[in-house]
C-alpha positions as CSV (number, residue, x, y, z in Angstrom):
1,M,-7.2,-20.3,13.4
2,Q,-5.4,-18.0,11.0
3,Q,-2.5,-19.2,8.9
4,R,0.6,-17.2,8.7
5,R,1.8,-16.0,5.3
6,F,5.5,-16.2,4.7
7,Q,7.0,-13.4,2.8
8,K,9.9,-13.7,0.5
9,R,13.1,-13.1,2.5
10,R,14.6,-9.6,1.7
11,F,18.4,-9.5,1.2
12,C,20.9,-6.8,1.8
13,R,21.5,-5.1,-1.6
14,F,25.0,-3.9,-0.6
15,C,26.2,-7.3,0.6
16,S,25.0,-9.0,-2.6
17,E,26.7,-6.4,-4.8
18,K,29.8,-6.5,-2.5
19,T,29.8,-2.7,-2.3
20,P,33.0,-1.6,-0.4
21,F,31.3,1.5,1.0
22,I,28.1,3.6,0.6
23,D,28.9,6.9,-1.1
24,Y,27.0,10.0,0.1
25,K,27.4,11.6,-3.3
26,D,25.4,8.7,-5.0
27,L,22.0,10.3,-4.8
28,K,20.3,7.8,-7.1
29,T,21.0,5.0,-4.6
30,L,20.2,7.0,-1.5
31,K,16.8,8.1,-2.8
32,V,15.7,4.5,-3.1
33,F,16.0,4.3,0.7
34,L,13.8,7.4,1.4
35,T,10.1,7.7,1.4
36,D,8.3,10.3,-0.7
37,R,8.2,12.5,2.4
38,G,12.0,12.3,2.9
39,K,12.1,9.9,5.8
40,M,14.6,7.0,5.9
41,L,13.1,3.5,5.5
42,P,13.8,1.1,8.4
43,R,15.8,-2.1,8.1
44,R,12.8,-4.4,8.2
45,M,11.4,-2.7,5.0
46,T,14.6,-2.4,3.0
47,G,16.2,-5.8,4.0
48,N,19.6,-4.3,4.7
49,C,21.9,-5.8,7.2
50,A,22.7,-3.8,10.4
51,K,26.2,-2.8,9.2
52,H,25.0,-1.4,5.9
53,Q,21.9,0.2,7.4
54,R,24.2,2.2,9.7
55,E,26.4,3.2,6.8
56,L,23.3,4.2,4.8
57,T,22.0,6.4,7.6
58,T,25.4,8.1,7.9
59,A,25.5,8.7,4.1
60,I,22.0,10.2,4.0
61,K,22.7,12.5,6.9
62,R,26.0,13.7,5.2
63,A,24.2,14.3,2.0
64,R,21.5,16.3,3.8
65,N,24.1,18.4,5.7
66,I,25.8,19.6,2.5
67,A,22.5,20.1,0.8
68,L,22.6,17.3,-1.8
69,L,19.4,15.9,-0.3
70,S,16.6,17.9,1.3
71,F,15.5,17.2,4.9
72,V,11.8,17.3,3.9
73,E,10.1,16.7,0.6
74,K,7.0,18.8,-0.1
């Protein structure tokens, strides 16, 4: 029988910092939540709560639409 390993609980970065909103112009923060290929990381990997993950997704999409972030990294 295999034993399960328990990983350290991830926490929502935005809740712990009490961030009022996620700014689409803050590229440094947004790039943390993207892979090297330009894909958004899911909640289970980042540890964000559902509310902040939705806000983060919206912010990344806005930044892409006005060409602050690229859609695909090469």
